[in-house]
N, C-alpha and C positions, 0 to 999 in steps of 0.2 A: 654548533647552533642550538642543538637540543639542550646542552648544558647551560647555555645562556638563558634559554627559556625557563629552565628549571630554577635558575637563580632569580629571574625576574618575577616568576609566578610561583606560588606555592604548588605542591603536587596536586592538591584538590582543584585549583584553578586550571592546571594543565589537563586534568581528566575532563573537566567541564568543557574546555575548549575542544578536545578531541570528540566528545559526544556531540556537541553542536555542529562541528564540521561534518561528522558522519550524517547527521540528520539533514543538513543542507545538501549534501551530495545525493542522498536518497530522494529528497524533494525535487531536485533538478532532474533526476532520472525519471521520476513520475511525470513531471511536466512534459518532458520530451516524449514520453510514451503516449500521453494524452494528445499531444499535437500530431505525432507522426505514426503512432501504432495503428494496426489494422483493427477496424471496428468489428465487433461480433456480439451476438446475444449470448448471455450466460444465464444459467439457472442455478440458484442458490441450493446447495446440498445441505450444508449445515453451518452454524455460526457458534463459536465458543469465545469466552472471555479470556484474554491473556492477562498477565500480571501488569502490563503497561498501562499508563494513564498519561493523557495530555491535559493538564489542568484537572478538572473534575470528570472529564470524559474518558470512558474506558476504550482501550485499543482492542478491537475484536479481530479474531481470525475467521475469515469467511472462505469456505471451500465452495468452488463453483465448477459447474460443467460448462465449458465454453464450446460453442458450436460455430466454427468459422465457415465462411461461405465456400471456401475450398479446403479440402483436407478433412481428416478425421477429427471428431470431437476429442477434447482433452480436459483433464481435471487440473485446476489451478487453485492456489491459495493466495489470498491477499490479506494484509493486515491493514485495518482502517479504523480511524476514530469514528465511533458511532454514538450519537446521542441516544440515551435511553428512550427518548420520545420518538426516535426514528428507527428503532430496532425492528419494528414490524416490517420495514422495507426489505429486510434480509431474512425473512422466515423461509424455511425450506420450501422449494417449489416456486418462489418468486422469480420473475424475469428481471434481469438487469442488463445494462449495456456496458461492455468493457472494450478496452483497446489492448491489444497484445502485440508482442514482438514475434513475427513469424519465424524468426531464426532462433528464438529461445522462449518456449512456451511457459517457462517459469516467470517471465516478465509480463505481468498482467496488471492493469489498473482499472478500477471502477470509474466509469464516467459519471461525474456529479449530476444529480437530478437537475433537469432544465438545460443541460448542455448537450443533449442527444442530437 
Protein backbone atom coordinates (compact mmCIF):
# COMPACT_ATOMS: atom_id res chain seq x y z
CA UNK A 1 0.00 0.00 0.00
CA UNK A 2 2.78 2.45 0.93
CA UNK A 3 4.69 1.50 -2.22
CA UNK A 4 1.59 2.33 -4.27
CA UNK A 5 1.31 5.69 -2.55
CA UNK A 6 4.96 6.40 -3.29
CA UNK A 7 4.39 5.58 -6.94
CA UNK A 8 1.31 7.81 -7.13
CA UNK A 9 2.79 10.72 -5.20
CA UNK A 10 6.25 12.15 -5.17
CA UNK A 11 8.13 11.79 -1.87
CA UNK A 12 7.50 15.49 -1.16
CA UNK A 13 3.74 15.04 -1.57
CA UNK A 14 3.87 12.01 0.73
CA UNK A 15 5.63 14.05 3.43
CA UNK A 16 3.11 16.87 3.06
CA UNK A 17 0.26 14.36 3.45
CA UNK A 18 1.81 12.99 6.66
CA UNK A 19 2.28 16.49 8.10
CA UNK A 20 -1.31 17.53 7.37
CA UNK A 21 -2.66 14.25 8.76
CA UNK A 22 -0.68 14.82 11.96
CA UNK A 23 -2.00 18.38 12.24
CA UNK A 24 -5.59 17.15 11.74
CA UNK A 25 -5.21 14.53 14.48
CA UNK A 26 -3.82 17.15 16.90
CA UNK A 27 -6.66 19.56 16.07
CA UNK A 28 -9.24 16.83 16.71
CA UNK A 29 -7.61 16.06 20.07
CA UNK A 30 -7.68 19.75 21.01
CA UNK A 31 -11.38 20.04 20.07
CA UNK A 32 -12.16 16.97 22.19
CA UNK A 33 -10.26 18.46 25.11
CA UNK A 34 -12.11 21.78 24.77
CA UNK A 35 -15.45 19.95 24.80
CA UNK A 36 -14.82 17.37 27.51
CA UNK A 37 -11.76 18.49 29.51
CA UNK A 38 -11.98 19.79 33.07
CA UNK A 39 -12.06 23.59 33.27
CA UNK A 40 -9.50 25.34 35.44
CA UNK A 41 -7.88 28.74 35.78
CA UNK A 42 -4.31 29.09 34.64
CA UNK A 43 -1.65 31.71 35.23
CA UNK A 44 0.83 32.48 32.47
CA UNK A 45 4.39 31.96 33.68
CA UNK A 46 6.16 32.78 30.43
CA UNK A 47 5.82 32.73 26.66
CA UNK A 48 8.51 32.09 24.07
CA UNK A 49 8.54 32.04 20.29
CA UNK A 50 9.01 28.71 18.55
CA UNK A 51 10.35 28.31 15.03
CA UNK A 52 6.88 27.34 13.81
CA UNK A 53 4.50 29.55 11.86
CA UNK A 54 0.98 29.19 10.56
CA UNK A 55 0.77 31.61 7.68
CA UNK A 56 2.33 34.80 9.01
CA UNK A 57 1.43 34.06 12.66
CA UNK A 58 4.07 32.68 15.03
CA UNK A 59 3.49 29.55 17.08
CA UNK A 60 4.20 30.42 20.72
CA UNK A 61 5.12 28.12 23.59
CA UNK A 62 3.16 29.20 26.67
CA UNK A 63 3.98 27.83 30.11
CA UNK A 64 1.10 27.91 32.59
CA UNK A 65 0.49 27.17 36.25
CA UNK A 66 -2.88 25.36 36.23
CA UNK A 67 -4.92 25.37 39.45
CA UNK A 68 -7.63 22.67 39.31
CA UNK A 69 -10.64 22.77 41.64
CA UNK A 70 -9.49 19.47 43.11
CA UNK A 71 -5.89 18.39 43.39
CA UNK A 72 -2.56 20.12 43.42
CA UNK A 73 -1.60 22.86 40.96
CA UNK A 74 0.60 21.75 38.07
CA UNK A 75 2.71 23.28 35.34
CA UNK A 76 1.72 22.74 31.72
CA UNK A 77 3.00 23.92 28.37
CA UNK A 78 0.87 24.59 25.30
CA UNK A 79 1.81 25.61 21.78
CA UNK A 80 -0.59 28.11 20.32
CA UNK A 81 -0.72 30.43 17.33
CA UNK A 82 -0.74 33.95 18.80
CA UNK A 83 -1.25 37.10 16.80
CA UNK A 84 1.35 39.74 17.71
CA UNK A 85 -1.59 42.07 18.41
CA UNK A 86 -2.83 39.61 21.08
CA UNK A 87 0.51 38.75 22.66
CA UNK A 88 -0.32 40.98 25.64
CA UNK A 89 -3.01 38.44 26.63
CA UNK A 90 -0.22 36.00 27.51
CA UNK A 91 2.10 38.21 29.53
CA UNK A 92 3.44 36.62 32.73
CA UNK A 93 0.90 36.80 35.53
CA UNK A 94 -2.15 36.99 33.23
CA UNK A 95 -5.06 34.71 34.08
CA UNK A 96 -6.44 32.41 31.37
CA UNK A 97 -9.02 29.63 31.29
CA UNK A 98 -7.88 26.16 30.27
CA UNK A 99 -9.35 22.72 29.94
CA UNK A 100 -7.21 19.76 30.88
CA UNK A 101 -7.28 15.98 30.96
CA UNK A 102 -7.39 14.90 34.64
CA UNK A 103 -5.71 11.64 33.67
CA UNK A 104 -2.86 13.32 31.79
CA UNK A 105 -1.85 16.81 32.92
CA UNK A 106 0.32 17.17 29.81
CA UNK A 107 -2.90 17.52 27.81
CA UNK A 108 -4.01 21.13 28.26
CA UNK A 109 -5.80 23.50 25.87
CA UNK A 110 -6.35 27.22 26.18
CA UNK A 111 -10.04 28.15 26.02
CA UNK A 112 -10.49 30.76 23.28
CA UNK A 113 -11.51 34.22 24.52
CA UNK A 114 -15.29 34.58 24.54
CA UNK A 115 -15.86 30.84 25.04
CA UNK A 116 -15.43 30.81 28.81
